PDB file of N, CA, C and O in Angstrom:
ATOM      1  N   UNK A   1     -12.529  33.796 -67.937  1.00  0.00           N
ATOM      2  CA  UNK A   1     -13.485  32.180 -67.954  1.00  0.00           C
ATOM      3  C   UNK A   1     -12.280  31.130 -67.749  1.00  0.00           C
ATOM      4  O   UNK A   1     -12.402  30.144 -67.023  1.00  0.00           O
ATOM      5  N   UNK A   2     -11.228  31.407 -68.385  1.00  0.00           N
ATOM      6  CA  UNK A   2      -9.925  30.515 -68.573  1.00  0.00           C
ATOM      7  C   UNK A   2      -9.516  30.518 -67.154  1.00  0.00           C
ATOM      8  O   UNK A   2      -9.496  29.430 -66.579  1.00  0.00           O
ATOM      9  N   UNK A   3      -9.111  31.831 -66.357  1.00  0.00           N
ATOM     10  CA  UNK A   3      -8.544  31.851 -65.152  1.00  0.00           C
ATOM     11  C   UNK A   3      -9.298  30.916 -64.295  1.00  0.00           C
ATOM     12  O   UNK A   3      -8.792  30.013 -63.629  1.00  0.00           O
ATOM     13  N   UNK A   4     -10.615  31.224 -64.373  1.00  0.00           N
ATOM     14  CA  UNK A   4     -11.660  30.565 -63.256  1.00  0.00           C
ATOM     15  C   UNK A   4     -11.508  29.039 -63.500  1.00  0.00           C
ATOM     16  O   UNK A   4     -11.624  28.290 -62.531  1.00  0.00           O
ATOM     17  N   UNK A   5     -11.321  28.663 -64.414  1.00  0.00           N
ATOM     18  CA  UNK A   5     -11.459  27.345 -64.977  1.00  0.00           C
ATOM     19  C   UNK A   5     -10.222  26.571 -64.307  1.00  0.00           C
ATOM     20  O   UNK A   5     -10.259  25.506 -63.691  1.00  0.00           O
ATOM     21  N   UNK A   6      -8.990  27.484 -64.622  1.00  0.00           N
ATOM     22  CA  UNK A   6      -7.687  27.077 -64.241  1.00  0.00           C
ATOM     23  C   UNK A   6      -7.831  27.091 -62.529  1.00  0.00           C
ATOM     24  O   UNK A   6      -7.347  26.149 -61.903  1.00  0.00           O
ATOM     25  N   UNK A   7      -8.411  28.032 -61.923  1.00  0.00           N
ATOM     26  CA  UNK A   7      -8.620  27.985 -60.601  1.00  0.00           C
ATOM     27  C   UNK A   7      -8.931  26.798 -59.894  1.00  0.00           C
ATOM     28  O   UNK A   7      -8.413  26.220 -58.938  1.00  0.00           O
ATOM     29  N   UNK A   8     -10.059  26.557 -60.724  1.00  0.00           N
ATOM     30  CA  UNK A   8     -10.975  25.099 -60.376  1.00  0.00           C
ATOM     31  C   UNK A   8     -10.057  23.976 -60.535  1.00  0.00           C
ATOM     32  O   UNK A   8      -9.817  23.186 -59.623  1.00  0.00           O
ATOM     33  N   UNK A   9      -9.627  23.923 -61.514  1.00  0.00           N
ATOM     34  CA  UNK A   9      -8.994  22.571 -61.871  1.00  0.00           C
ATOM     35  C   UNK A   9      -7.786  22.727 -61.025  1.00  0.00           C
ATOM     36  O   UNK A   9      -7.833  21.900 -60.114  1.00  0.00           O
ATOM     37  N   UNK A  10      -6.699  23.481 -60.969  1.00  0.00           N
ATOM     38  CA  UNK A  10      -5.307  23.557 -60.183  1.00  0.00           C
ATOM     39  C   UNK A  10      -5.355  23.989 -58.829  1.00  0.00           C
ATOM     40  O   UNK A  10      -4.456  23.613 -58.078  1.00  0.00           O
ATOM     41  N   UNK A  11      -6.361  24.798 -58.355  1.00  0.00           N
ATOM     42  CA  UNK A  11      -6.088  25.167 -56.978  1.00  0.00           C
ATOM     43  C   UNK A  11      -5.408  26.451 -56.919  1.00  0.00           C
ATOM     44  O   UNK A  11      -5.705  27.293 -56.072  1.00  0.00           O
ATOM     45  N   UNK A  12      -4.556  26.614 -57.743  1.00  0.00           N
ATOM     46  CA  UNK A  12      -3.682  28.005 -57.725  1.00  0.00           C
ATOM     47  C   UNK A  12      -3.675  28.744 -59.112  1.00  0.00           C
ATOM     48  O   UNK A  12      -4.258  28.316 -60.108  1.00  0.00           O
ATOM     49  N   UNK A  13      -3.046  29.745 -59.064  1.00  0.00           N
ATOM     50  CA  UNK A  13      -2.648  30.414 -60.488  1.00  0.00           C
ATOM     51  C   UNK A  13      -1.293  30.053 -61.321  1.00  0.00           C
ATOM     52  O   UNK A  13      -0.230  30.421 -60.822  1.00  0.00           O
ATOM     53  N   UNK A  14      -1.280  29.606 -62.112  1.00  0.00           N
ATOM     54  CA  UNK A  14      -0.181  28.914 -62.913  1.00  0.00           C
ATOM     55  C   UNK A  14       1.095  30.096 -63.172  1.00  0.00           C
ATOM     56  O   UNK A  14       2.294  29.833 -63.273  1.00  0.00           O
ATOM     57  N   UNK A  15       0.510  31.337 -63.237  1.00  0.00           N
ATOM     58  CA  UNK A  15       1.507  32.072 -63.568  1.00  0.00           C
ATOM     59  C   UNK A  15       2.337  32.603 -62.138  1.00  0.00           C
ATOM     60  O   UNK A  15       3.346  33.309 -62.110  1.00  0.00           O
ATOM     61  N   UNK A  16       1.673  32.102 -61.114  1.00  0.00           N
ATOM     62  CA  UNK A  16       2.278  32.531 -59.761  1.00  0.00           C
ATOM     63  C   UNK A  16       3.304  31.516 -59.900  1.00  0.00           C
ATOM     64  O   UNK A  16       4.492  31.838 -59.860  1.00  0.00           O
ATOM     65  N   UNK A  17       2.858  30.068 -60.094  1.00  0.00           N
ATOM     66  CA  UNK A  17       3.971  28.887 -60.053  1.00  0.00           C
ATOM     67  C   UNK A  17       5.052  29.468 -61.108  1.00  0.00           C
ATOM     68  O   UNK A  17       6.235  29.178 -60.929  1.00  0.00           O
ATOM     69  N   UNK A  18       4.857  29.892 -61.680  1.00  0.00           N
ATOM     70  CA  UNK A  18       5.971  30.240 -62.624  1.00  0.00           C
ATOM     71  C   UNK A  18       6.661  31.163 -62.048  1.00  0.00           C
ATOM     72  O   UNK A  18       7.822  30.924 -61.718  1.00  0.00           O
ATOM     73  N   UNK A  19       6.143  32.265 -61.841  1.00  0.00           N
ATOM     74  CA  UNK A  19       7.105  33.603 -60.827  1.00  0.00           C
ATOM     75  C   UNK A  19       7.730  32.957 -60.010  1.00  0.00           C
ATOM     76  O   UNK A  19       8.767  33.561 -59.735  1.00  0.00           O
ATOM     77  N   UNK A  20       7.621  31.892 -59.392  1.00  0.00           N
ATOM     78  CA  UNK A  20       8.144  31.638 -58.065  1.00  0.00           C
ATOM     79  C   UNK A  20       9.199  30.577 -58.416  1.00  0.00           C
ATOM     80  O   UNK A  20      10.228  30.505 -57.745  1.00  0.00           O
ATOM     81  N   UNK A  21       8.983  29.802 -59.390  1.00  0.00           N
ATOM     82  CA  UNK A  21       9.833  28.942 -59.802  1.00  0.00           C
ATOM     83  C   UNK A  21      11.025  29.669 -60.542  1.00  0.00           C
ATOM     84  O   UNK A  21      12.050  29.015 -60.731  1.00  0.00           O
ATOM     85  N   UNK A  22      10.959  30.933 -60.958  1.00  0.00           N
ATOM     86  CA  UNK A  22      11.838  31.618 -61.615  1.00  0.00           C
ATOM     87  C   UNK A  22      12.516  32.416 -60.146  1.00  0.00           C
ATOM     88  O   UNK A  22      13.679  32.807 -60.043  1.00  0.00           O
ATOM     89  N   UNK A  23      11.861  32.480 -59.502  1.00  0.00           N
ATOM     90  CA  UNK A  23      12.682  33.350 -58.257  1.00  0.00           C
ATOM     91  C   UNK A  23      13.238  32.254 -57.502  1.00  0.00           C
ATOM     92  O   UNK A  23      14.166  32.629 -56.786  1.00  0.00           O
ATOM     93  N   UNK A  24      12.964  30.969 -57.421  1.00  0.00           N
ATOM     94  CA  UNK A  24      13.311  29.853 -56.520  1.00  0.00           C
ATOM     95  C   UNK A  24      15.059  29.567 -57.267  1.00  0.00           C
ATOM     96  O   UNK A  24      16.054  29.305 -56.592  1.00  0.00           O
ATOM     97  N   UNK A  25      15.025  29.707 -58.761  1.00  0.00           N
ATOM     98  CA  UNK A  25      16.085  29.338 -59.469  1.00  0.00           C
ATOM     99  C   UNK A  25      17.227  30.573 -59.409  1.00  0.00           C
ATOM    100  O   UNK A  25      18.365  30.447 -59.862  1.00  0.00           O
ATOM    101  N   UNK A  26      16.678  31.870 -58.722  1.00  0.00           N
ATOM    102  CA  UNK A  26      17.550  32.722 -58.497  1.00  0.00           C
ATOM    103  C   UNK A  26      18.018  32.663 -57.007  1.00  0.00           C
ATOM    104  O   UNK A  26      19.174  32.645 -56.583  1.00  0.00           O
ATOM    105  N   UNK A  27      16.845  32.636 -56.317  1.00  0.00           N
ATOM    106  CA  UNK A  27      17.147  32.414 -54.753  1.00  0.00           C
ATOM    107  C   UNK A  27      16.761  31.432 -53.989  1.00  0.00           C
ATOM    108  O   UNK A  27      15.892  31.721 -53.167  1.00  0.00           O
ATOM    109  N   UNK A  28      17.245  30.071 -54.016  1.00  0.00           N
ATOM    110  CA  UNK A  28      16.715  28.964 -53.252  1.00  0.00           C
ATOM    111  C   UNK A  28      15.908  28.675 -51.893  1.00  0.00           C
ATOM    112  O   UNK A  28      15.197  27.742 -51.519  1.00  0.00           O
ATOM    113  N   UNK A  29      16.295  29.784 -51.368  1.00  0.00           N
ATOM    114  CA  UNK A  29      15.997  29.631 -49.986  1.00  0.00           C
ATOM    115  C   UNK A  29      14.347  30.579 -50.071  1.00  0.00           C
ATOM    116  O   UNK A  29      13.743  30.961 -49.068  1.00  0.00           O
ATOM    117  N   UNK A  30      13.968  30.756 -51.243  1.00  0.00           N
ATOM    118  CA  UNK A  30      12.642  31.533 -51.162  1.00  0.00           C
ATOM    119  C   UNK A  30      11.565  30.398 -50.620  1.00  0.00           C
ATOM    120  O   UNK A  30      11.479  29.278 -51.123  1.00  0.00           O
ATOM    121  N   UNK A  31      10.806  30.838 -49.579  1.00  0.00           N
ATOM    122  CA  UNK A  31       9.691  29.804 -49.151  1.00  0.00           C
ATOM    123  C   UNK A  31       8.471  29.973 -49.631  1.00  0.00           C
ATOM    124  O   UNK A  31       7.868  30.923 -49.130  1.00  0.00           O
ATOM    125  N   UNK A  32       7.802  29.248 -50.589  1.00  0.00           N
ATOM    126  CA  UNK A  32       6.618  29.224 -51.280  1.00  0.00           C
ATOM    127  C   UNK A  32       5.746  28.340 -51.577  1.00  0.00           C
ATOM    128  O   UNK A  32       6.149  27.457 -52.334  1.00  0.00           O
ATOM    129  N   UNK A  33       4.486  28.270 -51.170  1.00  0.00           N
ATOM    130  CA  UNK A  33       3.337  27.162 -51.277  1.00  0.00           C
ATOM    131  C   UNK A  33       2.349  27.373 -52.600  1.00  0.00           C
ATOM    132  O   UNK A  33       1.291  26.745 -52.632  1.00  0.00           O
ATOM    133  N   UNK A  34       2.713  28.278 -53.704  1.00  0.00           N
ATOM    134  CA  UNK A  34       1.734  28.648 -54.863  1.00  0.00           C
ATOM    135  C   UNK A  34       0.651  29.309 -54.535  1.00  0.00           C
ATOM    136  O   UNK A  34      -0.396  29.234 -55.178  1.00  0.00           O
ATOM    137  N   UNK A  35       0.809  29.982 -53.548  1.00  0.00           N
ATOM    138  CA  UNK A  35      -0.150  31.112 -53.129  1.00  0.00           C
ATOM    139  C   UNK A  35       0.426  32.152 -52.923  1.00  0.00           C
ATOM    140  O   UNK A  35       1.142  32.321 -51.936  1.00  0.00           O
ATOM    141  N   UNK A  36       0.214  33.041 -53.827  1.00  0.00           N
ATOM    142  CA  UNK A  36       0.403  34.697 -54.145  1.00  0.00           C
ATOM    143  C   UNK A  36       0.140  35.592 -52.951  1.00  0.00           C
ATOM    144  O   UNK A  36       0.737  36.294 -52.134  1.00  0.00           O
ATOM    145  N   UNK A  37      -1.017  35.207 -53.272  1.00  0.00           N
ATOM    146  CA  UNK A  37      -1.870  36.290 -51.592  1.00  0.00           C
ATOM    147  C   UNK A  37      -1.151  35.862 -50.437  1.00  0.00           C
ATOM    148  O   UNK A  37      -0.611  36.634 -49.644  1.00  0.00           O
ATOM    149  N   UNK A  38      -1.154  34.572 -50.354  1.00  0.00           N
ATOM    150  CA  UNK A  38      -0.651  34.062 -48.834  1.00  0.00           C
ATOM    151  C   UNK A  38       0.645  34.771 -48.565  1.00  0.00           C
ATOM    152  O   UNK A  38       0.773  35.637 -47.699  1.00  0.00           O
ATOM    153  N   UNK A  39       1.752  34.282 -49.494  1.00  0.00           N
ATOM    154  CA  UNK A  39       2.973  34.475 -49.618  1.00  0.00           C
ATOM    155  C   UNK A  39       3.065  36.231 -49.308  1.00  0.00           C
ATOM    156  O   UNK A  39       3.765  36.648 -48.386  1.00  0.00           O
ATOM    157  N   UNK A  40       2.281  37.156 -50.190  1.00  0.00           N
ATOM    158  CA  UNK A  40       2.549  38.515 -50.020  1.00  0.00           C
ATOM    159  C   UNK A  40       1.602  39.055 -48.924  1.00  0.00           C
ATOM    160  O   UNK A  40       1.706  40.173 -48.419  1.00  0.00           O
ATOM    161  N   UNK A  41       0.771  38.234 -48.650  1.00  0.00           N
ATOM    162  CA  UNK A  41       0.216  39.238 -47.219  1.00  0.00           C
ATOM    163  C   UNK A  41       0.954  38.991 -45.992  1.00  0.00           C
ATOM    164  O   UNK A  41       0.862  39.784 -45.056  1.00  0.00           O
ATOM    165  N   UNK A  42       1.758  37.837 -45.919  1.00  0.00           N
ATOM    166  CA  UNK A  42       2.518  37.259 -45.072  1.00  0.00           C
ATOM    167  C   UNK A  42       3.464  38.501 -44.929  1.00  0.00           C
ATOM    168  O   UNK A  42       3.564  39.115 -43.867  1.00  0.00           O
ATOM    169  N   UNK A  43       4.146  38.829 -46.056  1.00  0.00           N
ATOM    170  CA  UNK A  43       5.445  39.776 -46.099  1.00  0.00           C
ATOM    171  C   UNK A  43       4.776  41.319 -45.657  1.00  0.00           C
ATOM    172  O   UNK A  43       5.449  42.100 -44.985  1.00  0.00           O
ATOM    173  N   UNK A  44       3.393  41.656 -46.110  1.00  0.00           N
ATOM    174  CA  UNK A  44       2.989  43.046 -45.385  1.00  0.00           C
ATOM    175  C   UNK A  44       2.435  42.852 -44.035  1.00  0.00           C
ATOM    176  O   UNK A  44       2.810  43.603 -43.135  1.00  0.00           O
ATOM    177  N   UNK A  45       1.614  41.957 -43.816  1.00  0.00           N
ATOM    178  CA  UNK A  45       1.007  41.882 -42.425  1.00  0.00           C
ATOM    179  C   UNK A  45       1.749  40.930 -41.190  1.00  0.00           C
ATOM    180  O   UNK A  45       1.471  41.034 -39.995  1.00  0.00           O
ATOM    181  N   UNK A  46       2.627  40.104 -41.696  1.00  0.00           N
ATOM    182  CA  UNK A  46       3.736  39.353 -41.000  1.00  0.00           C
ATOM    183  C   UNK A  46       2.203  38.340 -40.148  1.00  0.00           C
ATOM    184  O   UNK A  46       2.146  38.145 -38.934  1.00  0.00           O
ATOM    185  N   UNK A  47       1.237  37.896 -41.067  1.00  0.00           N
ATOM    186  CA  UNK A  47       0.346  36.872 -40.454  1.00  0.00           C
ATOM    187  C   UNK A  47      -0.288  35.916 -41.502  1.00  0.00           C
ATOM    188  O   UNK A  47      -0.801  36.433 -42.494  1.00  0.00           O
ATOM    189  N   UNK A  48      -0.295  34.877 -41.397  1.00  0.00           N
ATOM    190  CA  UNK A  48      -0.628  33.727 -42.478  1.00  0.00           C
ATOM    191  C   UNK A  48      -2.137  33.860 -42.665  1.00  0.00           C
ATOM    192  O   UNK A  48      -2.865  33.945 -41.675  1.00  0.00           O
ATOM    193  N   UNK A  49      -2.587  33.880 -43.800  1.00  0.00           N
ATOM    194  CA  UNK A  49      -4.058  34.030 -44.180  1.00  0.00           C
ATOM    195  C   UNK A  49      -4.030  32.420 -44.550  1.00  0.00           C
ATOM    196  O   UNK A  49      -3.080  31.926 -45.158  1.00  0.00           O
ATOM    197  N   UNK A  50      -5.228  31.623 -44.099  1.00  0.00           N
ATOM    198  CA  UNK A  50      -5.346  30.201 -44.273  1.00  0.00           C
ATOM    199  C   UNK A  50      -5.777  29.713 -46.089  1.00  0.00           C
ATOM    200  O   UNK A  50      -6.699  30.238 -46.713  1.00  0.00           O
ATOM    201  N   UNK A  51      -5.153  28.973 -46.468  1.00  0.00           N
ATOM    202  CA  UNK A  51      -5.495  28.414 -47.780  1.00  0.00           C
ATOM    203  C   UNK A  51      -6.860  28.727 -48.165  1.00  0.00           C
ATOM    204  O   UNK A  51      -7.091  29.538 -49.062  1.00  0.00           O
ATOM    205  N   UNK A  52      -7.918  28.026 -47.426  1.00  0.00           N
ATOM    206  CA  UNK A  52      -9.156  28.006 -47.523  1.00  0.00           C
ATOM    207  C   UNK A  52      -9.798  29.081 -47.829  1.00  0.00           C
ATOM    208  O   UNK A  52     -10.569  29.219 -48.779  1.00  0.00           O
ATOM    209  N   UNK A  53      -9.381  30.172 -46.726  1.00  0.00           N
ATOM    210  CA  UNK A  53     -10.109  31.673 -47.269  1.00  0.00           C
ATOM    211  C   UNK A  53      -9.501  32.233 -48.483  1.00  0.00           C
ATOM    212  O   UNK A  53     -10.276  32.822 -49.237  1.00  0.00           O
ATOM    213  N   UNK A  54      -8.471  32.174 -48.761  1.00  0.00           N
ATOM    214  CA  UNK A  54      -7.910  32.725 -50.267  1.00  0.00           C
ATOM    215  C   UNK A  54      -8.923  31.800 -51.491  1.00  0.00           C
ATOM    216  O   UNK A  54      -9.648  32.321 -52.339  1.00  0.00           O
ATOM    217  N   UNK A  55      -8.718  30.379 -51.282  1.00  0.00           N
ATOM    218  CA  UNK A  55      -9.374  30.191 -52.163  1.00  0.00           C
ATOM    219  C   UNK A  55     -10.998  30.283 -52.352  1.00  0.00           C
ATOM    220  O   UNK A  55     -11.560  30.038 -53.420  1.00  0.00           O
ATOM    221  N   UNK A  56     -11.668  30.677 -51.138  1.00  0.00           N
ATOM    222  CA  UNK A  56     -13.022  30.925 -51.104  1.00  0.00           C
ATOM    223  C   UNK A  56     -13.197  32.277 -51.597  1.00  0.00           C
ATOM    224  O   UNK A  56     -14.195  32.633 -52.223  1.00  0.00           O
ATOM    225  N   UNK A  57     -12.006  33.188 -51.248  1.00  0.00           N
ATOM    226  CA  UNK A  57     -12.332  34.868 -51.673  1.00  0.00           C
ATOM    227  C   UNK A  57     -11.938  34.567 -53.109  1.00  0.00           C
ATOM    228  O   UNK A  57     -12.758  35.102 -53.855  1.00  0.00           O
ATOM    229  N   UNK A  58     -10.911  33.856 -53.844  1.00  0.00           N
ATOM    230  CA  UNK A  58     -10.418  33.841 -54.853  1.00  0.00           C
ATOM    231  C   UNK A  58     -11.546  33.555 -56.037  1.00  0.00           C
ATOM    232  O   UNK A  58     -11.562  34.105 -57.138  1.00  0.00           O
ATOM    233  N   UNK A  59     -12.267  32.794 -55.664  1.00  0.00           N
ATOM    234  CA  UNK A  59     -13.422  31.913 -56.528  1.00  0.00           C
ATOM    235  C   UNK A  59     -14.564  33.018 -56.667  1.00  0.00           C
ATOM    236  O   UNK A  59     -15.056  33.379 -57.737  1.00  0.00           O
ATOM    237  N   UNK A  60     -14.904  33.497 -55.388  1.00  0.00           N
ATOM    238  CA  UNK A  60     -16.117  34.640 -55.344  1.00  0.00           C
ATOM    239  C   UNK A  60     -15.629  35.602 -56.457  1.00  0.00           C
ATOM    240  O   UNK A  60     -16.250  35.753 -57.509  1.00  0.00           O
ATOM    241  N   UNK A  61     -14.252  36.366 -56.096  1.00  0.00           N
ATOM    242  CA  UNK A  61     -13.976  37.465 -56.817  1.00  0.00           C
ATOM    243  C   UNK A  61     -13.742  37.122 -58.437  1.00  0.00           C
ATOM    244  O   UNK A  61     -14.135  38.013 -59.190  1.00  0.00           O
ATOM    245  N   UNK A  62     -13.194  36.027 -59.024  1.00  0.00           N
ATOM    246  CA  UNK A  62     -13.269  35.299 -60.234  1.00  0.00           C
ATOM    247  C   UNK A  62     -14.695  35.125 -60.662  1.00  0.00           C
ATOM    248  O   UNK A  62     -14.889  35.554 -61.800  1.00  0.00           O
ATOM    249  N   UNK A  63     -15.773  34.603 -60.056  1.00  0.00           N
ATOM    250  CA  UNK A  63     -17.196  34.331 -60.380  1.00  0.00           C
ATOM    251  C   UNK A  63     -17.776  35.667 -60.414  1.00  0.00           C
ATOM    252  O   UNK A  63     -18.586  35.778 -61.335  1.00  0.00           O
ATOM    253  N   UNK A  64     -17.634  36.667 -59.743  1.00  0.00           N
ATOM    254  CA  UNK A  64     -18.425  38.105 -59.741  1.00  0.00           C
ATOM    255  C   UNK A  64     -17.913  38.741 -60.778  1.00  0.00           C
ATOM    256  O   UNK A  64     -18.726  39.232 -61.561  1.00  0.00           O
ATOM    257  N   UNK A  65     -16.666  38.880 -61.023  1.00  0.00           N
ATOM    258  CA  UNK A  65     -15.774  39.416 -61.951  1.00  0.00           C
ATOM    259  C   UNK A  65     -16.568  39.146 -63.581  1.00  0.00           C
ATOM    260  O   UNK A  65     -16.963  39.935 -64.440  1.00  0.00           O
ATOM    261  N   UNK A  66     -16.557  37.658 -63.488  1.00  0.00           N
ATOM    262  CA  UNK A  66     -17.381  36.924 -64.908  1.00  0.00           C
ATOM    263  C   UNK A  66     -18.746  37.408 -65.114  1.00  0.00           C
ATOM    264  O   UNK A  66     -19.239  37.788 -66.176  1.00  0.00           O
ATOM    265  N   UNK A  67     -19.297  37.343 -63.945  1.00  0.00           N
ATOM    266  CA  UNK A  67     -20.688  37.776 -64.245  1.00  0.00           C
ATOM    267  C   UNK A  67     -20.983  39.285 -64.480  1.00  0.00           C
ATOM    268  O   UNK A  67     -21.928  39.692 -65.155  1.00  0.00           O
ATOM    269  N   UNK A  68     -20.161  39.992 -63.910  1.00  0.00           N
ATOM    270  CA  UNK A  68     -20.106  41.490 -63.823  1.00  0.00           C
ATOM    271  C   UNK A  68     -20.042  41.747 -65.590  1.00  0.00           C
ATOM    272  O   UNK A  68     -20.881  42.335 -66.272  1.00  0.00           O
ATOM    273  N   UNK A  69     -18.776  41.107 -66.038  1.00  0.00           N
ATOM    274  CA  UNK A  69     -18.377  41.199 -67.458  1.00  0.00           C
ATOM    275  C   UNK A  69     -19.357  40.972 -68.414  1.00  0.00           C
ATOM    276  O   UNK A  69     -19.552  41.693 -69.393  1.00  0.00           O
ATOM    277  N   UNK A  70     -20.238  39.537 -68.002  1.00  0.00           N
ATOM    278  CA  UNK A  70     -21.300  39.417 -69.209  1.00  0.00           C
ATOM    279  C   UNK A  70     -22.526  39.956 -68.918  1.00  0.00           C
ATOM    280  O   UNK A  70     -23.360  39.968 -69.823  1.00  0.00           O
ATOM    281  N   UNK A  71     -22.847  40.462 -67.706  1.00  0.00           N
ATOM    282  CA  UNK A  71     -23.999  41.771 -67.563  1.00  0.00           C
ATOM    283  C   UNK A  71     -23.540  43.113 -68.051  1.00  0.00           C
ATOM    284  O   UNK A  71     -24.332  43.992 -68.391  1.00  0.00           O
ATOM    285  N   UNK A  72     -22.434  43.224 -68.070  1.00  0.00           N
ATOM    286  CA  UNK A  72     -22.137  44.755 -69.113  1.00  0.00           C
ATOM    287  C   UNK A  72     -22.345  44.463 -70.372  1.00  0.00           C
ATOM    288  O   UNK A  72     -23.123  45.148 -71.036  1.00  0.00           O
ATOM    289  N   UNK A  73     -21.679  43.393 -70.907  1.00  0.00           N
ATOM    290  CA  UNK A  73     -21.832  43.111 -72.302  1.00  0.00           C
ATOM    291  C   UNK A  73     -23.203  42.987 -72.650  1.00  0.00           C
ATOM    292  O   UNK A  73     -23.635  43.529 -73.667  1.00  0.00           O
ATOM    293  N   UNK A  74     -23.818  42.417 -72.001  1.00  0.00           N
ATOM    294  CA  UNK A  74     -25.428  42.264 -72.277  1.00  0.00           C
ATOM    295  C   UNK A  74     -26.007  43.486 -72.242  1.00  0.00           C
ATOM    296  O   UNK A  74     -26.799  43.777 -73.139  1.00  0.00           O
ATOM    297  N   UNK A  75     -25.760  44.275 -71.358  1.00  0.00           N
ATOM    298  CA  UNK A  75     -26.516  45.428 -71.259  1.00  0.00           C
ATOM    299  C   UNK A  75     -25.962  46.773 -72.321  1.00  0.00           C
ATOM    300  O   UNK A  75     -26.725  47.479 -72.981  1.00  0.00           O
ATOM    301  N   UNK A  76     -24.913  46.862 -72.293  1.00  0.00           N
ATOM    302  CA  UNK A  76     -23.996  47.714 -72.973  1.00  0.00           C
ATOM    303  C   UNK A  76     -23.867  47.519 -74.814  1.00  0.00           C
ATOM    304  O   UNK A  76     -23.417  48.320 -75.634  1.00  0.00           O
ATOM    305  N   UNK A  77     -24.418  46.213 -75.015  1.00  0.00           N
ATOM    306  CA  UNK A  77     -24.254  45.764 -76.503  1.00  0.00           C
ATOM    307  C   UNK A  77     -23.180  45.245 -77.070  1.00  0.00           C
ATOM    308  O   UNK A  77     -23.199  44.938 -78.262  1.00  0.00           O
TER     309      UNK A  77
END
């Protein structure tokens, strides 16, 4: 629930921001816009994924995970 709230408030994962702040301190040439998914998908596919797509998919994933977790806790007791 905290991750979902932070995603809605900040628009990105704070852990990714910390990771790349450390990476930039080691290698200042690292190009990063605080989107973990966009950065690594480009590394793998050599194509950029839009920030809007990442935001929508991220919110769907986080919301679905939270709903599934709550439902399982209610069913399993």
